[in-house]
C-alpha positions in Angstrom: -21.9 -1.8 21.2 -21.3 1.8 23.7 -22.1 4.3 20.7 -20.5 7.2 23.4 -16.5 5.4 21.9 -15.4 7.2 19.0 -14.5 4.5 15.7 -11.4 5.2 14.5 -10.8 6.3 10.6 -8.7 4.0 9.0 -7.7 4.3 5.0 -5.7 2.1 2.7 -4.5 2.5 -0.7 -2.2 0.1 -3.0 0.4 2.1 -5.4 3.1 -0.3 -7.9 2.4 -3.9 -5.6 0.3 -6.9 -6.6 -2.4 -6.0 -4.2 -1.7 -9.0 -2.1 -1.1 -7.2 1.1 -5.0 -6.4 1.0 -6.0 -9.6 0.7 -4.2 -10.2 3.3 -6.4 -8.5 5.0 -10.1 -9.7 4.1 -7.7 -13.0 5.4 -8.8 -11.4 8.7 -12.7 -13.3 7.6 -14.3 -12.9 10.8 -12.7 -11.1 12.5 -13.7 -8.5 9.8 -16.7 -8.4 11.6 -15.3 -7.8 14.5 -12.9 -4.8 13.4 -16.2 -2.9 12.0 -17.3 -1.8 15.4 -13.7 -0.4 16.4 -13.4 1.8 13.1 -15.2 2.9 10.3 -13.1 3.5 7.3 -12.3 6.5 4.9 -10.3 5.8 1.5 -10.3 2.0 1.0 -11.5 -0.7 -1.7 -13.7 -1.6 1.2 -15.3 2.6 0.7 -14.6 2.7 -3.0 -13.4 6.6 -1.9 -11.0 7.7 -4.2 -9.0 10.6 -1.6 -7.8 9.9 1.9 -10.0 12.8 4.5 -8.8 12.8 8.6 -7.8 9.4 9.9 -6.2 8.4 12.9 -4.9 4.8 10.5 -3.2 5.1 7.1 -2.3 1.0 5.5 -0.1 1.3 2.2 0.9 -1.7 0.9 3.3 -1.2 -2.5 6.4 0.9 -3.2 6.2 4.0 -4.8 7.4 4.1 -8.8 5.3 6.7 -10.5 4.0 10.5 -9.5 0.7 9.8 -9.1 1.3 7.3 -5.9 3.4 10.2 -4.3 0.8 11.7 -4.4 -1.4 9.4 -3.0 1.5 9.1 -0.5 1.5 12.7 0.4 -2.4 12.9 1.1 -2.4 10.0 3.5 0.9 10.9 5.8 -0.7 14.8 5.8 -4.7 13.7 6.7 -3.2 10.4 8.1 -2.0 10.3 12.5 -0.2 7.1 12.5 1.1 5.2 9.2 1.5 1.8 8.1 3.6 0.4 5.8 2.4 -3.4 5.1 4.1 -5.2 3.0 7.7 -6.3 0.7 6.9 -3.7 -1.9 6.2 -0.3 0.5 9.1 -1.7 2.8 11.5 -2.1 0.3 9.9 -1.6 -3.1 9.8 -5.4 -3.5 9.3 -7.3 -6.7 8.3 -3.7 -8.8 12.2 -3.0 -7.5 13.1 -5.3 -9.8 13.6 -2.5 -12.7 15.9 -0.2 -10.8 18.5 -2.3 -12.4 17.5 -1.0 -15.5 16.9 2.6 -17.4 14.1 3.7 -17.8 14.0 4.9 -21.3 15.5 1.0 -22.3 12.1 -0.3 -20.5 10.3 1.8 -22.2 11.2 2.0 -25.5 12.3 -2.2 -24.9 7.8 -2.4 -24.2 6.1 -0.2 -26.6 9.0 -0.7 -30.2 10.9 -4.1 -30.0 8.6 -6.2 -28.2 6.7 -8.9 -30.9 4.0 -9.0 -32.0 3.6 -4.5 -31.1 1.4 -2.8 -34.1 3.8 -1.7 -36.0 4.4 2.1 -36.1 2.9 1.5 -31.7 4.7 5.3 -29.5 5.2 5.5 -25.9 2.3 7.1 -24.3 2.5 10.6 -23.4 -1.0 11.6 -22.5 -1.5 13.8 -19.4 -3.5 11.0 -17.8 -1.3 9.1 -17.2 0.8 9.9 -14.2 4.9 10.3 -15.1 6.5 6.7 -14.0 9.5 7.2 -11.8 13.4 6.0 -13.4 13.1 3.8 -9.9 10.7 2.8 -7.4 11.8 3.1 -4.0 9.6 2.2 -1.0 7.3 4.4 1.0 9.6 5.7 4.0 11.6 6.9 1.5 8.7 9.1 0.4 7.1 10.0 4.1 8.1 9.3 7.3 6.1 5.9 8.1 6.0 4.6 12.1 4.5 1.1 11.5 6.5 -1.3 9.1 4.4 -5.2 8.7 6.7 -7.4 6.6 5.5 -9.9 4.7 4.6 -10.8 1.2 1.8 -10.4 2.0 2.1 -10.1 5.8 -0.6 -13.3 6.9 -4.0 -12.2 8.2 -3.6 -13.8 11.2 0.0 -11.1 11.1 -2.6 -7.8 9.9 -4.6 -9.2 13.1 -2.2 -8.2 16.0 -1.5 -5.2 14.7 -4.4 -3.7 14.3 -5.5 -5.2 17.5 -2.2 -4.2 19.3 -2.9 -0.7 17.7 -6.2 0.1 18.1 -5.6 -1.2 21.7 -2.5 1.6 22.2 -0.4 -1.2 22.5 2.9 -0.7 20.4 2.9 -3.8 17.9 4.7 -6.8 18.6 5.3 -9.5 15.9 6.2 -13.4 17.3 8.6 -15.3 14.4 5.2 -17.8 13.3 3.5 -14.6 12.1 6.1 -13.1 10.4 6.9 -15.2 6.8 7.8 -14.9 3.4 6.0 -17.1 1.3 
């Protein structure tokens, strides 16, 4: 390895989603060893770093459903030169956005007051430690500028590998039809 070449810094996070895109990222399998020769991970489940520092690339999965998601997303946009929306939830709200046609108050009422099996007198949580829910789930491009979109639910490990290697080589990622699919 050429020690004179600076490694690129990558940060990743999951907002409102299922973490499937991160699982697909791990599906690059042994190629992750090639990747760590080229990059250094900042905030990521691989490092357990809690805040995003200055990075070359930020990868975001999941939609935006609460105030904490907005904060994390803005932190990533501030610290990352390039920001990638990965997966259906980040790109269009995905499954979490299915609640968008319902009123948030009605949802909370149903979940905390009328669902079977609840303890008598249970209340809607109101703790300052809990992030405030937004009225709607938003795709991340409605909150910050996104540089690239990698669709899929989730995108395959091969698609993520091709996307990353194109970016790392300074090429605009081009995804063939065979790499883009929705399971």
